[in-house]
C-alpha positions as CSV (number, residue, x, y, z in Angstrom):
1,M,15.8,26.7,-55.7
2,T,17.4,23.3,-56.1
3,S,18.7,21.9,-59.4
4,G,15.9,19.4,-59.3
5,S,13.3,22.2,-59.2
6,L,15.1,24.0,-62.0
7,S,15.0,20.9,-64.3
8,S,11.3,20.4,-63.2
9,T,10.5,24.0,-64.2
10,A,12.2,23.5,-67.6
11,E,10.4,20.2,-68.0
12,D,7.1,21.9,-67.2
13,E,7.8,24.7,-69.7
14,G,8.7,22.1,-72.3
15,L,5.4,20.3,-71.8
16,L,3.5,23.6,-72.0
17,V,5.4,24.6,-75.2
18,A,4.5,21.2,-76.8
19,A,0.9,21.6,-75.8
20,A,0.8,25.1,-77.2
21,R,2.4,24.0,-80.4
22,A,-0.4,21.5,-80.7
23,G,-2.9,24.3,-80.5
24,D,-3.7,24.3,-76.7
25,E,-4.5,28.0,-76.1
26,R,-4.6,27.4,-72.3
27,A,-1.0,26.2,-72.3
28,F,0.0,29.2,-74.3
29,A,-1.8,31.5,-71.9
30,E,0.0,29.9,-69.0
31,L,3.4,30.4,-70.8
32,W,2.4,34.0,-71.7
33,S,1.4,34.9,-68.2
34,T,4.9,34.1,-66.9
35,T,6.5,36.8,-69.2
36,Q,3.8,39.3,-70.1
37,R,4.8,41.8,-67.5
38,Q,8.5,41.8,-68.4
39,A,7.7,42.0,-72.1
40,F,5.6,45.0,-71.4
41,G,8.4,46.6,-69.5
42,V,10.8,46.1,-72.4
43,C,8.2,47.4,-74.9
44,Y,7.4,50.4,-72.7
45,H,11.0,51.5,-72.1
46,L,11.9,51.1,-75.8
47,T,8.8,52.9,-77.2
48,G,8.6,55.5,-74.5
49,N,4.9,55.5,-74.0
50,R,2.1,53.2,-72.9
51,A,0.0,53.2,-76.1
52,D,2.9,52.2,-78.3
53,A,4.1,49.7,-75.7
54,L,0.6,48.1,-75.7
55,D,0.8,47.8,-79.5
56,A,4.2,46.2,-79.3
57,L,3.1,43.9,-76.6
58,Q,0.1,42.8,-78.7
59,E,2.5,42.2,-81.7
60,T,4.8,40.3,-79.3
61,Q,2.0,37.9,-78.1
62,L,0.8,37.3,-81.6
63,A,4.3,36.7,-82.9
64,A,5.1,34.3,-80.1
65,W,1.9,32.3,-80.7
66,K,2.5,32.1,-84.5
67,G,6.2,31.5,-84.0
68,L,6.0,28.6,-81.5
69,A,7.0,26.2,-84.2
70,S,10.3,28.1,-84.6
71,F,11.0,28.1,-80.8
72,E,13.9,25.7,-80.4
73,G,14.2,25.7,-76.6
74,R,17.8,26.7,-76.5
75,A,16.8,29.6,-74.2
76,S,13.9,29.9,-71.9
77,F,10.5,30.8,-73.3
78,R,10.7,34.1,-71.4
79,S,14.1,35.0,-73.0
80,W,12.7,34.2,-76.4
81,V,9.7,36.4,-75.8
82,L,11.8,39.3,-74.6
83,V,13.7,39.3,-77.8
84,I,10.5,39.2,-79.7
85,A,9.3,42.2,-77.6
86,R,12.4,44.2,-78.3
87,N,11.9,43.6,-82.1
88,A,8.2,44.5,-81.9
89,A,9.0,47.7,-79.9
90,H,11.5,48.7,-82.6
91,A,8.9,48.0,-85.3
92,V,6.3,50.2,-83.6
93,V,8.8,53.0,-83.2
94,R,9.8,52.8,-86.9
95,R,6.1,53.1,-87.8
96,R,5.5,55.9,-85.4
97,S,4.2,59.1,-87.0
98,P,6.7,62.0,-87.2
99,G,4.7,63.7,-84.4
100,G,6.4,61.4,-82.0
101,V,5.3,60.5,-78.5
102,L,1.7,60.6,-77.5
103,F,1.0,62.9,-74.6
104,A,-2.1,61.1,-73.2
105,E,0.1,59.7,-70.4
106,V,0.9,63.2,-69.1
107,A,-2.8,63.8,-68.6
108,E,-3.2,60.4,-66.9
109,E,-0.4,61.2,-64.5
110,S,-1.7,64.6,-63.6
111,V,-5.0,63.1,-62.2
112,L,-3.1,60.8,-59.8
113,A,-3.9,61.2,-56.1
114,A,-1.3,62.8,-53.8
115,P,0.1,59.6,-52.2
116,F,1.3,58.5,-55.6
117,E,3.1,61.7,-56.6
118,D,6.4,60.6,-55.3
119,A,6.2,57.3,-57.1
120,V,5.3,59.1,-60.3
121,A,8.1,61.5,-59.9
122,Q,10.6,58.6,-59.4
123,L,9.3,56.9,-62.4
124,A,9.6,60.1,-64.5
125,D,13.2,60.5,-63.2
126,L,13.9,56.9,-64.3
127,R,12.4,57.4,-67.7
128,R,14.5,60.6,-68.2
129,A,17.7,58.8,-67.0
130,L,17.0,55.9,-69.4
131,A,16.4,58.2,-72.3
132,T,19.9,59.7,-71.8
133,L,21.6,56.3,-72.4
134,P,22.8,55.3,-75.8
135,A,20.1,53.1,-77.5
136,S,22.5,50.1,-77.5
137,H,23.2,50.4,-73.7
138,R,19.5,50.9,-72.9
139,E,18.5,47.9,-74.8
140,A,21.1,45.7,-73.3
141,L,20.2,46.9,-69.8
142,L,16.5,46.4,-70.3
143,L,16.9,42.9,-71.7
144,W,19.3,42.0,-68.8
145,A,17.0,43.5,-66.3
146,G,14.1,41.5,-67.9
147,G,15.8,38.3,-67.0
148,L,18.1,37.5,-69.9
149,T,21.7,36.4,-69.2
150,Y,24.6,38.4,-70.5
151,E,25.0,35.6,-73.1
152,Q,21.4,35.8,-74.2
153,V,21.6,39.6,-74.4
154,A,24.7,39.3,-76.5
155,A,23.0,36.7,-78.9
156,S,19.9,38.8,-79.2
157,L,21.8,42.0,-79.9
158,E,24.3,40.1,-82.1
159,V,27.3,41.7,-80.4
160,P,30.2,40.1,-78.4
161,L,29.6,39.1,-74.8
162,N,32.3,41.5,-73.4
163,T,30.6,44.4,-75.3
164,V,27.3,43.6,-73.6
165,R,29.0,43.4,-70.2
166,A,30.6,46.8,-70.8
167,W,27.4,48.4,-72.0
168,I,25.4,47.1,-69.1
169,H,28.0,48.2,-66.6
170,R,28.2,51.7,-68.2
171,A,24.4,52.0,-68.3
172,R,24.0,51.0,-64.7
173,R,26.7,53.5,-63.6
174,R,25.2,56.3,-65.6
175,L,21.7,55.5,-64.3
176,Q,23.0,55.5,-60.7
177,A,24.7,58.9,-61.3
178,G,21.7,60.4,-63.1
179,L,19.3,59.3,-60.4
180,A,21.5,60.4,-57.5
181,G,21.9,63.9,-59.1
182,G,18.2,64.1,-60.2
């Protein structure tokens, strides 16, 4: 990608944001479509299950739509949405009943066809490995993997840049070791 196409992309995003602020739902839908999958990933990994992740994703979309006026454009729209997703996921987890995680997904996974069993096993291994990470390391890693820069992760978690670098490095090493041994 050339620097000209980068500025063009930022320009296009700026135009879409302006249109969405003016009430253009199509413009917002286009912006949302560029980040929805990554926002779901952040929500899913922080909540631990699909139902809560979908709740958090819905809250994220609503908060992004309502909060467009406060979007200053210092970071990309995607970066801004991923921080909203992180906060929404935490809110869903705080509201979660003491019973904890829903087990509907276990039933869903058990009916998968044989060709997908390996993929499901790998995903389960990844989930288990992510669950072993300290919460701060997991959040930093997920935001970084979602496309935020180290600087953006540091700002969203309100910690020093070098702390974020160390957390992500440690999280990646621990995940690699956990997945290699699992």
